[in-house]
DRENDO-1510 file (C-alpha; in Angstrom, 1 decimal, always signed):
<recs>
REC; n; res; u; v; w
REC; 1; UNK; +144.3; +68.0; -118.6 .
REC; 2; UNK; +144.2; +69.0; -122.2 .
REC; 3; UNK; +141.6; +71.6; -121.8 .
REC; 4; UNK; +140.9; +71.8; -125.6 .
REC; 5; UNK; +140.0; +68.1; -125.6 .
REC; 6; UNK; +137.9; +68.4; -122.2 .
REC; 7; UNK; +135.7; +70.8; -121.6 .
REC; 8; UNK; +133.3; +71.6; -119.1 .
REC; 9; UNK; +130.3; +70.6; -120.6 .
REC; 10; UNK; +127.8; +67.8; -120.8 .
REC; 11; UNK; +128.9; +64.8; -123.7 .
REC; 12; UNK; +126.4; +65.3; -126.7 .
REC; 13; UNK; +123.2; +63.0; -126.0 .
REC; 14; UNK; +123.3; +62.9; -122.3 .
REC; 15; UNK; +122.3; +64.6; -119.5 .
REC; 16; UNK; +125.2; +64.7; -117.5 .
REC; 17; UNK; +126.9; +67.5; -116.0 .
REC; 18; UNK; +130.6; +67.8; -116.6 .
REC; 19; UNK; +133.4; +69.4; -113.8 .
REC; 20; UNK; +136.7; +68.6; -113.5 .
REC; 21; UNK; +136.8; +67.2; -110.0 .
REC; 22; UNK; +133.8; +65.6; -108.2 .
REC; 23; UNK; +134.0; +65.4; -104.4 .
REC; 24; UNK; +132.2; +62.8; -102.7 .
REC; 25; UNK; +131.6; +63.6; -99.0 .
REC; 26; UNK; +130.8; +67.0; -97.6 .
REC; 27; UNK; +132.6; +66.1; -93.9 .
REC; 28; UNK; +135.8; +67.0; -92.3 .
REC; 29; UNK; +137.8; +65.5; -95.6 .
REC; 30; UNK; +135.4; +66.7; -98.6 .
REC; 31; UNK; +135.6; +70.3; -97.1 .
REC; 32; UNK; +139.2; +70.4; -96.5 .
REC; 33; UNK; +139.8; +69.0; -100.1 .
REC; 34; UNK; +137.6; +71.4; -101.5 .
REC; 35; UNK; +139.4; +74.3; -99.7 .
REC; 36; UNK; +142.8; +72.8; -100.5 .
REC; 37; UNK; +141.3; +72.6; -104.6 .
REC; 38; UNK; +140.3; +76.3; -104.7 .
REC; 39; UNK; +143.6; +77.4; -103.4 .
REC; 40; UNK; +145.9; +75.2; -105.0 .
REC; 41; UNK; +144.1; +74.6; -108.2 .
REC; 42; UNK; +141.5; +77.7; -109.0 .
REC; 43; UNK; +141.1; +76.8; -112.7 .
REC; 44; UNK; +139.6; +73.6; -111.6 .
REC; 45; UNK; +135.6; +73.1; -111.5 .
REC; 46; UNK; +134.4; +71.0; -109.1 .
REC; 47; UNK; +131.1; +70.1; -107.0 .
REC; 48; UNK; +130.6; +67.8; -103.8 .
REC; 49; UNK; +128.0; +65.4; -103.7 .
REC; 50; UNK; +126.9; +64.2; -100.2 .
REC; 51; UNK; +123.6; +62.0; -99.3 .
REC; 52; UNK; +122.8; +64.0; -95.9 .
REC; 53; UNK; +120.7; +67.1; -96.0 .
REC; 54; UNK; +123.7; +69.2; -94.4 .
REC; 55; UNK; +127.6; +69.0; -94.1 .
REC; 56; UNK; +129.2; +67.3; -91.6 .
REC; 57; UNK; +129.2; +64.0; -91.9 .
REC; 58; UNK; +129.6; +62.0; -88.8 .
REC; 59; UNK; +128.8; +65.4; -86.6 .
REC; 60; UNK; +125.8; +65.3; -88.9 .
REC; 61; UNK; +125.1; +61.3; -88.4 .
REC; 62; UNK; +125.2; +61.2; -84.8 .
REC; 63; UNK; +122.9; +62.8; -82.5 .
REC; 64; UNK; +123.6; +60.4; -79.2 .
REC; 65; UNK; +123.8; +62.3; -75.6 .
REC; 66; UNK; +127.0; +64.5; -75.0 .
REC; 67; UNK; +128.1; +63.4; -79.0 .
REC; 68; UNK; +132.2; +65.1; -78.8 .
REC; 69; UNK; +135.3; +64.8; -80.4 .
REC; 70; UNK; +138.2; +62.5; -79.1 .
REC; 71; UNK; +140.4; +63.9; -80.7 .
REC; 72; UNK; +142.0; +67.6; -79.9 .
REC; 73; UNK; +140.6; +70.3; -82.1 .
REC; 74; UNK; +143.6; +72.0; -82.9 .
REC; 75; UNK; +144.9; +68.9; -84.9 .
REC; 76; UNK; +141.2; +67.8; -85.7 .
REC; 77; UNK; +140.5; +71.1; -86.8 .
REC; 78; UNK; +141.8; +72.5; -90.2 .
REC; 79; UNK; +145.3; +74.0; -90.0 .
REC; 80; UNK; +143.9; +76.7; -92.3 .
REC; 81; UNK; +141.4; +77.6; -89.7 .
REC; 82; UNK; +142.2; +78.3; -86.1 .
REC; 83; UNK; +140.1; +76.6; -83.6 .
REC; 84; UNK; +139.4; +78.9; -80.7 .
REC; 85; UNK; +137.4; +76.7; -78.7 .
REC; 86; UNK; +138.3; +74.0; -76.0 .
REC; 87; UNK; +140.4; +71.2; -76.9 .
REC; 88; UNK; +137.3; +68.3; -76.5 .
REC; 89; UNK; +134.4; +70.0; -78.3 .
REC; 90; UNK; +130.9; +69.0; -78.4 .
REC; 91; UNK; +129.0; +68.1; -82.1 .
REC; 92; UNK; +127.4; +71.3; -82.2 .
REC; 93; UNK; +130.8; +73.1; -82.0 .
REC; 94; UNK; +132.0; +71.3; -84.4 .
REC; 95; UNK; +129.3; +71.8; -86.9 .
REC; 96; UNK; +129.3; +75.7; -86.2 .
REC; 97; UNK; +132.9; +75.5; -87.2 .
REC; 98; UNK; +132.6; +73.7; -90.1 .
REC; 99; UNK; +129.7; +75.7; -91.5 .
REC; 100; UNK; +131.8; +79.0; -90.9 .
REC; 101; UNK; +134.8; +77.0; -92.8 .
REC; 102; UNK; +132.3; +76.3; -95.6 .
REC; 103; UNK; +130.7; +79.8; -96.0 .
REC; 104; UNK; +134.0; +81.5; -95.3 .
REC; 105; UNK; +135.4; +80.2; -98.3 .
REC; 106; UNK; +132.3; +80.4; -100.8 .
REC; 107; UNK; +132.1; +76.2; -100.5 .
REC; 108; UNK; +128.6; +75.7; -99.9 .
REC; 109; UNK; +127.3; +76.8; -103.6 .
REC; 110; UNK; +129.4; +73.8; -104.7 .
REC; 111; UNK; +127.4; +71.0; -102.4 .
REC; 112; UNK; +124.5; +69.0; -103.7 .
REC; 113; UNK; +123.2; +67.4; -101.0 .
REC; 114; UNK; +120.9; +64.9; -100.7 .
REC; 115; UNK; +122.7; +63.1; -103.3 .
REC; 116; UNK; +123.8; +59.4; -103.1 .
REC; 117; UNK; +126.0; +57.9; -105.9 .
REC; 118; UNK; +125.1; +54.8; -107.1 .
REC; 119; UNK; +127.7; +53.7; -109.4 .
REC; 120; UNK; +131.3; +55.2; -110.5 .
REC; 121; UNK; +132.2; +54.3; -114.0 .
REC; 122; UNK; +135.1; +54.8; -115.2 .
REC; 123; UNK; +136.0; +55.2; -119.5 .
REC; 124; UNK; +139.7; +55.2; -120.7 .
REC; 125; UNK; +138.1; +56.4; -124.0 .
REC; 126; UNK; +136.9; +59.7; -122.6 .
REC; 127; UNK; +139.1; +59.7; -119.4 .
REC; 128; UNK; +136.2; +60.5; -117.3 .
REC; 129; UNK; +134.3; +58.9; -114.5 .
REC; 130; UNK; +130.3; +58.8; -115.2 .
REC; 131; UNK; +128.6; +59.1; -111.5 .
REC; 132; UNK; +124.9; +57.7; -111.6 .
REC; 133; UNK; +123.3; +59.8; -108.4 .
REC; 134; UNK; +120.1; +59.3; -106.8 .
REC; 135; UNK; +118.6; +62.4; -105.5 .
REC; 136; UNK; +116.7; +61.0; -102.1 .
REC; 137; UNK; +114.9; +64.6; -102.0 .
REC; 138; UNK; +113.1; +64.4; -105.0 .
REC; 139; UNK; +113.6; +60.9; -105.9 .
REC; 140; UNK; +115.4; +61.4; -109.4 .
REC; 141; UNK; +118.5; +60.3; -110.7 .
REC; 142; UNK; +121.5; +62.4; -112.2 .
REC; 143; UNK; +124.6; +61.8; -114.1 .
REC; 144; UNK; +127.7; +63.7; -113.1 .
REC; 145; UNK; +130.8; +63.4; -115.4 .
REC; 146; UNK; +134.2; +64.6; -114.1 .
REC; 147; UNK; +138.0; +63.7; -114.8 .
REC; 148; UNK; +139.5; +63.2; -111.1 .
REC; 149; UNK; +137.2; +61.3; -108.2 .
REC; 150; UNK; +138.5; +62.5; -104.9 .
REC; 151; UNK; +136.6; +60.1; -102.0 .
REC; 152; UNK; +135.9; +61.7; -99.2 .
REC; 153; UNK; +133.3; +59.9; -97.4 .
REC; 154; UNK; +135.2; +58.6; -94.7 .
REC; 155; UNK; +135.2; +54.7; -93.8 .
REC; 156; UNK; +132.2; +53.6; -92.1 .
REC; 157; UNK; +128.2; +53.3; -93.2 .
REC; 158; UNK; +126.7; +55.9; -91.7 .
REC; 159; UNK; +123.2; +54.3; -92.3 .
REC; 160; UNK; +123.9; +51.7; -89.8 .
REC; 161; UNK; +126.3; +50.7; -87.2 .
REC; 162; UNK; +127.9; +47.5; -86.1 .
REC; 163; UNK; +125.1; +45.6; -84.0 .
REC; 164; UNK; +126.0; +41.9; -83.0 .
REC; 165; UNK; +123.5; +39.1; -83.6 .
REC; 166; UNK; +122.9; +38.8; -79.8 .
REC; 167; UNK; +121.2; +35.8; -78.4 .
REC; 168; UNK; +117.9; +36.4; -77.4 .
REC; 169; UNK; +117.6; +39.7; -78.8 .
REC; 170; UNK; +113.6; +39.3; -79.3 .
REC; 171; UNK; +113.0; +38.3; -75.6 .
REC; 172; UNK; +114.1; +41.8; -74.4 .
REC; 173; UNK; +111.2; +44.0; -73.9 .
REC; 174; UNK; +112.9; +47.5; -73.9 .
REC; 175; UNK; +114.5; +49.1; -76.9 .
REC; 176; UNK; +117.8; +48.2; -78.0 .
REC; 177; UNK; +119.6; +51.2; -79.6 .
REC; 178; UNK; +122.8; +51.5; -81.8 .
REC; 179; UNK; +124.0; +55.5; -81.0 .
REC; 180; UNK; +124.5; +56.0; -84.8 .
REC; 181; UNK; +120.6; +55.7; -85.1 .
REC; 182; UNK; +119.9; +57.4; -81.8 .
REC; 183; UNK; +115.9; +57.9; -81.7 .
REC; 184; UNK; +115.2; +61.8; -80.7 .
REC; 185; UNK; +112.4; +60.7; -78.6 .
REC; 186; UNK; +114.0; +58.0; -76.1 .
REC; 187; UNK; +113.2; +58.8; -72.6 .
REC; 188; UNK; +115.6; +57.4; -70.4 .
REC; 189; UNK; +114.4; +59.4; -67.3 .
REC; 190; UNK; +114.9; +57.5; -64.0 .
REC; 191; UNK; +115.5; +53.8; -66.6 .
REC; 192; UNK; +118.3; +51.4; -65.7 .
REC; 193; UNK; +120.5; +51.8; -68.9 .
REC; 194; UNK; +123.1; +48.9; -70.0 .
REC; 195; UNK; +125.7; +50.3; -72.4 .
REC; 196; UNK; +127.3; +47.8; -74.3 .
REC; 197; UNK; +130.9; +48.8; -75.3 .
REC; 198; UNK; +133.7; +50.6; -73.5 .
REC; 199; UNK; +135.1; +52.5; -76.4 .
REC; 200; UNK; +135.0; +56.3; -77.1 .
REC; 201; UNK; +131.2; +56.1; -77.5 .
REC; 202; UNK; +130.5; +54.6; -74.2 .
REC; 203; UNK; +132.8; +56.9; -72.3 .
REC; 204; UNK; +130.8; +59.9; -74.2 .
REC; 205; UNK; +127.4; +58.5; -73.7 .
REC; 206; UNK; +127.7; +56.9; -70.0 .
REC; 207; UNK; +128.7; +60.7; -68.3 .
REC; 208; UNK; +126.0; +62.5; -70.1 .
REC; 209; UNK; +123.4; +60.2; -69.2 .
REC; 210; UNK; +124.2; +59.4; -65.5 .
REC; 211; UNK; +122.5; +62.0; -64.0 .
REC; 212; UNK; +119.3; +61.6; -65.8 .
REC; 213; UNK; +119.4; +57.5; -65.3 .
REC; 214; UNK; +118.2; +55.7; -62.6 .
REC; 215; UNK; +121.8; +54.0; -63.0 .
REC; 216; UNK; +123.5; +53.0; -66.1 .
REC; 217; UNK; +126.2; +50.1; -66.4 .
REC; 218; UNK; +129.1; +49.9; -68.7 .
REC; 219; UNK; +129.2; +46.5; -69.7 .
REC; 220; UNK; +132.4; +45.6; -71.5 .
REC; 221; UNK; +134.0; +42.2; -72.5 .
REC; 222; UNK; +137.7; +43.2; -72.1 .
REC; 223; UNK; +138.9; +46.7; -70.6 .
REC; 224; UNK; +139.9; +49.4; -72.3 .
REC; 225; UNK; +142.7; +52.2; -72.0 .
REC; 226; UNK; +141.4; +56.0; -71.2 .
REC; 227; UNK; +143.5; +58.8; -70.9 .
REC; 228; UNK; +141.8; +61.4; -68.3 .
REC; 229; UNK; +142.6; +64.9; -67.8 .
REC; 230; UNK; +141.2; +68.3; -67.3 .
REC; 231; UNK; +139.7; +69.7; -71.0 .
REC; 232; UNK; +142.1; +72.2; -71.5 .
REC; 233; UNK; +145.9; +73.2; -73.0 .
REC; 234; UNK; +148.2; +74.8; -70.9 .
REC; 235; UNK; +150.6; +76.2; -74.0 .
REC; 236; UNK; +147.2; +77.7; -75.3 .
REC; 237; UNK; +146.3; +79.2; -72.4 .
REC; 238; UNK; +149.6; +80.7; -71.7 .
REC; 239; UNK; +149.9; +82.1; -75.7 .
REC; 240; UNK; +146.1; +83.7; -74.9 .
REC; 241; UNK; +147.4; +85.2; -71.8 .
REC; 242; UNK; +150.1; +86.7; -73.8 .
REC; 243; UNK; +147.7; +88.1; -76.6 .
REC; 244; UNK; +149.4; +86.4; -79.1 .
REC; 245; UNK; +147.2; +86.2; -82.4 .
REC; 246; UNK; +144.6; +83.3; -82.7 .
REC; 247; UNK; +146.6; +81.9; -85.8 .
REC; 248; UNK; +149.9; +81.7; -83.9 .
REC; 249; UNK; +148.2; +80.0; -81.0 .
REC; 250; UNK; +146.3; +77.5; -83.2 .
REC; 251; UNK; +149.7; +76.2; -85.0 .
REC; 252; UNK; +151.8; +76.5; -81.9 .
REC; 253; UNK; +149.3; +74.4; -80.2 .
REC; 254; UNK; +149.0; +71.9; -82.7 .
REC; 255; UNK; +152.7; +71.6; -83.2 .
REC; 256; UNK; +153.1; +70.5; -79.2 .
REC; 257; UNK; +150.3; +68.3; -79.2 .
REC; 258; UNK; +151.8; +66.3; -82.5 .
REC; 259; UNK; +155.0; +66.2; -80.4 .
REC; 260; UNK; +153.3; +65.0; -77.5 .
REC; 261; UNK; +151.5; +62.4; -79.3 .
REC; 262; UNK; +154.6; +61.2; -81.1 .
REC; 263; UNK; +156.4; +60.7; -77.8 .
REC; 264; UNK; +153.2; +59.0; -76.5 .
REC; 265; UNK; +152.9; +56.5; -79.4 .
REC; 266; UNK; +156.6; +55.7; -79.4 .
REC; 267; UNK; +156.9; +54.9; -75.7 .
REC; 268; UNK; +153.2; +52.8; -76.2 .
REC; 269; UNK; +156.0; +50.7; -78.1 .
REC; 270; UNK; +159.2; +50.8; -75.9 .
REC; 271; UNK; +157.7; +51.0; -72.4 .
REC; 272; UNK; +154.4; +49.7; -72.6 .
REC; 273; UNK; +154.2; +49.0; -69.0 .
REC; 274; UNK; +155.3; +52.0; -67.7 .
REC; 275; UNK; +152.8; +54.2; -70.2 .
REC; 276; UNK; +150.1; +51.6; -68.4 .
REC; 277; UNK; +151.0; +52.9; -65.3 .
REC; 278; UNK; +150.7; +56.3; -65.7 .
REC; 279; UNK; +147.2; +55.9; -67.6 .
REC; 280; UNK; +146.0; +53.6; -64.9 .
REC; 281; UNK; +147.3; +56.4; -62.3 .
REC; 282; UNK; +145.1; +59.2; -64.4 .
REC; 283; UNK; +142.1; +57.1; -63.8 .
REC; 284; UNK; +142.6; +56.3; -60.0 .
REC; 285; UNK; +143.1; +60.2; -59.9 .
REC; 286; UNK; +139.3; +60.4; -60.6 .
REC; 287; UNK; +138.0; +57.3; -59.4 .
REC; 288; UNK; +139.2; +57.8; -56.0 .
REC; 289; UNK; +140.4; +54.9; -53.6 .
REC; 290; UNK; +137.0; +52.7; -53.2 .
REC; 291; UNK; +136.7; +52.0; -57.2 .
REC; 292; UNK; +139.0; +48.8; -57.8 .
REC; 293; UNK; +140.9; +48.9; -61.1 .
REC; 294; UNK; +141.2; +45.2; -61.7 .
REC; 295; UNK; +139.5; +44.1; -63.7 .
REC; 296; UNK; +137.6; +46.6; -65.2 .
REC; 297; UNK; +140.7; +49.1; -66.3 .
REC; 298; UNK; +143.7; +46.6; -66.8 .
REC; 299; UNK; +143.6; +45.9; -70.4 .
REC; 300; UNK; +145.9; +43.0; -71.7 .
REC; 301; UNK; +147.0; +44.4; -74.5 .
REC; 302; UNK; +149.8; +47.5; -74.9 .
REC; 303; UNK; +148.5; +51.1; -74.8 .
REC; 304; UNK; +147.5; +52.6; -77.9 .
REC; 305; UNK; +146.8; +49.0; -80.0 .
REC; 306; UNK; +143.3; +50.3; -80.0 .
REC; 307; UNK; +142.5; +53.9; -80.3 .
REC; 308; UNK; +143.1; +55.6; -76.6 .
REC; 309; UNK; +139.9; +57.3; -75.4 .
REC; 310; UNK; +140.2; +60.5; -74.2 .
REC; 311; UNK; +138.0; +61.5; -71.2 .
REC; 312; UNK; +137.9; +65.0; -70.6 .
REC; 313; UNK; +137.7; +66.1; -66.8 .
REC; 314; UNK; +137.5; +62.6; -65.9 .
REC; 315; UNK; +134.0; +62.8; -66.4 .
REC; 316; UNK; +133.2; +59.3; -66.9 .
REC; 317; UNK; +135.2; +58.1; -64.1 .
REC; 318; UNK; +133.3; +60.8; -62.1 .
REC; 319; UNK; +130.0; +58.9; -62.8 .
REC; 320; UNK; +131.6; +55.9; -61.2 .
REC; 321; UNK; +133.2; +57.4; -58.6 .
REC; 322; UNK; +129.7; +59.2; -57.6 .
REC; 323; UNK; +127.6; +55.9; -58.0 .
REC; 324; UNK; +125.4; +57.0; -60.8 .
REC; 325; UNK; +127.4; +54.6; -63.3 .
REC; 326; UNK; +128.8; +51.0; -62.9 .
REC; 327; UNK; +131.4; +49.0; -64.6 .
REC; 328; UNK; +130.7; +45.1; -65.2 .
REC; 329; UNK; +133.7; +43.0; -67.0 .
REC; 330; UNK; +131.7; +39.7; -68.5 .
REC; 331; UNK; +130.7; +38.2; -71.4 .
REC; 332; UNK; +127.0; +38.0; -73.1 .
REC; 333; UNK; +125.1; +34.6; -72.8 .
REC; 334; UNK; +121.6; +35.7; -73.9 .
REC; 335; UNK; +119.3; +38.6; -73.5 .
REC; 336; UNK; +116.2; +37.8; -71.4 .
REC; 337; UNK; +112.7; +40.0; -70.9 .
REC; 338; UNK; +114.5; +42.2; -68.0 .
REC; 339; UNK; +118.1; +42.5; -68.9 .
REC; 340; UNK; +121.4; +40.7; -70.0 .
REC; 341; UNK; +122.1; +37.3; -68.6 .
REC; 342; UNK; +126.0; +36.9; -68.4 .
REC; 343; UNK; +128.1; +34.2; -68.5 .
REC; 344; UNK; +129.1; +34.8; -65.0 .
REC; 345; UNK; +125.3; +33.7; -64.1 .
REC; 346; UNK; +124.7; +37.4; -63.3 .
REC; 347; UNK; +121.8; +39.2; -64.7 .
REC; 348; UNK; +122.0; +42.7; -65.4 .
REC; 349; UNK; +118.5; +44.5; -65.4 .
REC; 350; UNK; +117.6; +47.1; -68.1 .
REC; 351; UNK; +114.6; +49.3; -69.1 .
REC; 352; UNK; +117.3; +50.1; -71.7 .
REC; 353; UNK; +120.0; +48.6; -74.2 .
REC; 354; UNK; +122.5; +50.5; -75.9 .
REC; 355; UNK; +124.7; +48.8; -77.9 .
REC; 356; UNK; +127.9; +50.9; -78.4 .
REC; 357; UNK; +129.7; +48.4; -80.3 .
REC; 358; UNK; +131.1; +50.3; -83.4 .
REC; 359; UNK; +130.9; +50.8; -87.1 .
REC; 360; UNK; +130.2; +49.0; -90.0 .
REC; 361; UNK; +133.3; +49.9; -92.4 .
REC; 362; UNK; +132.3; +50.2; -95.8 .
REC; 363; UNK; +134.1; +50.4; -99.4 .
REC; 364; UNK; +134.7; +53.2; -101.3 .
REC; 365; UNK; +131.4; +54.6; -99.7 .
REC; 366; UNK; +129.2; +51.2; -100.9 .
REC; 367; UNK; +129.4; +52.4; -104.3 .
REC; 368; UNK; +129.5; +49.9; -107.1 .
REC; 369; UNK; +132.9; +50.9; -109.3 .
REC; 370; UNK; +133.4; +49.7; -112.6 .
REC; 371; UNK; +136.9; +50.4; -114.7 .
REC; 372; UNK; +136.0; +50.2; -118.4 .
REC; 373; UNK; +132.9; +48.0; -118.2 .
REC; 374; UNK; +134.4; +45.8; -115.6 .
REC; 375; UNK; +133.7; +45.4; -112.1 .
REC; 376; UNK; +136.2; +46.5; -110.0 .
REC; 377; UNK; +137.6; +44.2; -106.9 .
REC; 378; UNK; +138.8; +46.7; -104.6 .
REC; 379; UNK; +140.6; +44.0; -102.4 .
REC; 380; UNK; +142.8; +43.1; -105.3 .
REC; 381; UNK; +144.6; +46.3; -105.8 .
REC; 382; UNK; +147.3; +47.3; -103.9 .
REC; 383; UNK; +147.4; +50.9; -101.9 .
REC; 384; UNK; +149.6; +53.7; -103.3 .
REC; 385; UNK; +150.8; +55.4; -100.1 .
REC; 386; UNK; +147.3; +54.7; -99.3 .
REC; 387; UNK; +145.9; +57.2; -101.6 .
REC; 388; UNK; +145.4; +56.0; -104.9 .
REC; 389; UNK; +145.1; +52.2; -105.7 .
REC; 390; UNK; +146.7; +50.1; -108.5 .
REC; 391; UNK; +144.4; +49.8; -111.4 .
REC; 392; UNK; +142.0; +52.8; -110.6 .
REC; 393; UNK; +142.6; +55.7; -112.9 .
REC; 394; UNK; +142.2; +59.5; -111.6 .
REC; 395; UNK; +140.9; +58.4; -108.1 .
REC; 396; UNK; +142.0; +59.3; -104.7 .
REC; 397; UNK; +140.6; +58.0; -101.2 .
REC; 398; UNK; +141.2; +60.0; -97.8 .
REC; 399; UNK; +141.6; +57.7; -95.3 .
REC; 400; UNK; +142.4; +59.4; -92.2 .
REC; 401; UNK; +144.7; +58.4; -89.3 .
REC; 402; UNK; +143.4; +56.1; -86.3 .
REC; 403; UNK; +146.0; +57.7; -83.8 .
REC; 404; UNK; +146.7; +61.1; -85.2 .
REC; 405; UNK; +143.9; +62.8; -85.7 .
REC; 406; UNK; +142.2; +62.3; -89.1 .
REC; 407; UNK; +142.2; +65.9; -90.6 .
REC; 408; UNK; +146.1; +65.7; -90.4 .
REC; 409; UNK; +145.9; +63.0; -93.0 .
REC; 410; UNK; +143.1; +64.8; -94.7 .
REC; 411; UNK; +145.5; +67.8; -95.1 .
REC; 412; UNK; +148.5; +65.9; -96.3 .
REC; 413; UNK; +146.0; +64.2; -99.3 .
REC; 414; UNK; +144.6; +67.5; -100.3 .
REC; 415; UNK; +148.2; +68.9; -100.9 .
REC; 416; UNK; +149.2; +65.6; -102.6 .
REC; 417; UNK; +146.3; +65.5; -105.0 .
REC; 418; UNK; +146.4; +68.8; -105.9 .
REC; 419; UNK; +150.3; +68.6; -106.5 .
REC; 420; UNK; +149.4; +65.6; -109.0 .
REC; 421; UNK; +146.9; +67.5; -110.6 .
REC; 422; UNK; +149.1; +70.5; -111.6 .
REC; 423; UNK; +151.5; +67.9; -112.4 .
REC; 424; UNK; +149.2; +66.2; -114.9 .
REC; 425; UNK; +148.5; +69.7; -116.5 .
REC; 426; UNK; +152.1; +70.5; -116.9 .
REC; 427; UNK; +152.4; +67.0; -118.9 .
REC; 428; UNK; +149.4; +67.8; -120.6 .
REC; 429; UNK; +148.4; +64.2; -119.7 .
REC; 430; UNK; +144.3; +63.5; -118.9 .
REC; 431; UNK; +144.6; +60.5; -116.8 .
REC; 432; UNK; +146.8; +59.0; -114.0 .
REC; 433; UNK; +147.0; +55.0; -112.6 .
REC; 434; UNK; +148.9; +53.3; -109.9 .
REC; 435; UNK; +150.8; +50.1; -111.3 .
REC; 436; UNK; +153.0; +47.9; -110.0 .
REC; 437; UNK; +156.8; +47.9; -111.5 .
REC; 438; UNK; +158.6; +44.9; -112.2 .
REC; 439; UNK; +160.5; +45.1; -109.1 .
REC; 440; UNK; +157.3; +45.3; -107.3 .
REC; 441; UNK; +155.3; +42.4; -108.3 .
REC; 442; UNK; +157.4; +40.0; -105.7 .
REC; 443; UNK; +156.5; +41.7; -102.9 .
REC; 444; UNK; +154.3; +40.2; -100.0 .
REC; 445; UNK; +150.7; +41.1; -99.4 .
REC; 446; UNK; +150.3; +42.8; -96.1 .
REC; 447; UNK; +146.6; +44.3; -94.8 .
REC; 448; UNK; +145.8; +47.8; -95.4 .
REC; 449; UNK; +145.7; +48.5; -91.9 .
REC; 450; UNK; +148.3; +46.3; -89.8 .
REC; 451; UNK; +146.6; +44.1; -87.2 .
REC; 452; UNK; +149.9; +44.3; -85.1 .
REC; 453; UNK; +149.7; +48.1; -85.0 .
REC; 454; UNK; +146.0; +48.8; -84.6 .
REC; 455; UNK; +143.5; +46.0; -84.0 .
REC; 456; UNK; +140.2; +47.6; -83.7 .
REC; 457; UNK; +136.9; +44.8; -84.1 .
REC; 458; UNK; +135.9; +47.1; -87.0 .
REC; 459; UNK; +139.1; +46.8; -89.0 .
REC; 460; UNK; +139.3; +43.1; -88.5 .
REC; 461; UNK; +135.9; +42.5; -89.5 .
REC; 462; UNK; +136.4; +44.2; -92.9 .
REC; 463; UNK; +140.2; +43.9; -93.8 .
REC; 464; UNK; +139.4; +41.3; -96.2 .
REC; 465; UNK; +137.3; +43.7; -98.5 .
REC; 466; UNK; +140.4; +46.7; -98.1 .
REC; 467; UNK; +143.3; +46.6; -100.2 .
REC; 468; UNK; +146.3; +45.5; -99.7 .
REC; 469; UNK; +150.0; +47.2; -99.0 .
REC; 470; UNK; +153.5; +45.6; -99.5 .
REC; 471; UNK; +156.8; +46.1; -97.7 .
REC; 472; UNK; +158.2; +49.2; -99.7 .
REC; 473; UNK; +157.1; +52.6; -100.8 .
REC; 474; UNK; +155.1; +53.7; -102.7 .
REC; 475; UNK; +153.3; +50.9; -101.7 .
REC; 476; UNK; +152.6; +51.2; -97.7 .
REC; 477; UNK; +150.2; +52.6; -95.5 .
REC; 478; UNK; +152.5; +53.3; -92.8 .
REC; 479; UNK; +149.2; +55.0; -90.6 .
REC; 480; UNK; +152.3; +57.0; -89.1 .
REC; 481; UNK; +151.8; +60.9; -89.6 .
REC; 482; UNK; +155.5; +61.6; -88.6 .
REC; 483; UNK; +156.9; +59.3; -91.9 .
REC; 484; UNK; +154.0; +60.4; -94.1 .
REC; 485; UNK; +154.4; +64.3; -93.2 .
REC; 486; UNK; +157.9; +64.1; -94.7 .
REC; 487; UNK; +157.3; +61.3; -97.3 .
REC; 488; UNK; +153.9; +62.4; -98.8 .
REC; 489; UNK; +155.0; +65.9; -99.6 .
REC; 490; UNK; +158.1; +64.9; -101.1 .
REC; 491; UNK; +156.8; +62.1; -103.1 .
REC; 492; UNK; +158.1; +61.5; -106.5 .
REC; 493; UNK; +155.7; +61.6; -109.3 .
REC; 494; UNK; +157.8; +60.1; -112.0 .
REC; 495; UNK; +159.1; +57.0; -109.8 .
REC; 496; UNK; +157.6; +54.7; -112.5 .
REC; 497; UNK; +154.6; +53.7; -110.3 .
REC; 498; UNK; +152.1; +56.4; -112.0 .
REC; 499; UNK; +151.1; +55.7; -115.3 .
REC; 500; UNK; +150.0; +58.6; -117.4 .
REC; 501; UNK; +148.1; +58.8; -120.4 .
</recs>
């Protein structure tokens, strides 16, 4: 960036606050971005805008019983801050870790809370983004301007989860709750509870509530694969027994977990039936011999085509084995006054229904983007390594991994963005925009996330809103950490796909 042309001052006649970089979101990705920006580009001014009252993103939004990670914290945590707890952690522990990370690195003064970005407008004549931001606490609006916009807001809408339009919903006399909007005063003591869904949220809620409810039932349309194992890491315990420094423990454990995950993903393609047998054997270990595996725990798809939900210490299976919880595999006919009538004709009686049915994806934080006065249609853009997008200047988006921990990609994106910003300074340019080369223009259009690789419902519902990828670099978004960990750090910034001005 040419500092003589762009200074950290508002434009004449405006009330805008200017910084070099605006980061949107103060969750896992935004904090990571701020850390790398301070470390790699200390001359850059920046701020973070977040629409919540505190840091944490997902871990602040979700307050349902038992809320915990479904990724291990050695890879979900930052590589620059050792994780010292158990592999699977409660939300309170994760928030404590994030708050420590923010304060240890003096990031908090740069965070503007209660700040909802309404519009983002790029002006090529100024090489600036102008952000119209709503202060939800004060009820006022403010303008911010920046040269580079770093979207770290995640990929789902925090205000509401996905709730299907259940037939007869209005008939049910009790509360119908989505875990993302959990009421703090919900009394489920000695109540009959039905949880619709069988993903990580359901697997967390059911064992957390089972001791207090009269009974809790997981209602699933089709089975999900679960990986059940003790909530500990043998490598970590061995290293700590040798008094190895925590930063070494963190890094070695992280590498071992990534190696194990790579083998697991490879096996899911090459020997899915054998892997399926092992997962079912793990379930059987905790369920005991009296609970049938079929039809409730035998999916028809190959393992890892949807996220593999980890069950620490087999707690979900223990609740089912002990009779505190049960599983029903069926489809919903309609809601009734007393519960849920199933296609089979069975009535599931309930006092409370919990719809653990996933997310509503958003597109770039539901912000209205305009490029030189023209509204952005994100679905027409091509994904440049899944980080930047054709036709959008000076903007990066962190969309993490769906198998490997989200943070592993946040790290790669942060390193890439900082390298790009430094390269732009070296060239004396103020903007960079991905564009197709002539040899790229006949590429087949492929969805942002390949449904043959990953087919979760929230993705299938929203892929038409997302950008597209091609069939060759850099227009690939592989969702493969083991490819990207070599490709992204070595990305050629002068391959003709990045146009500088």
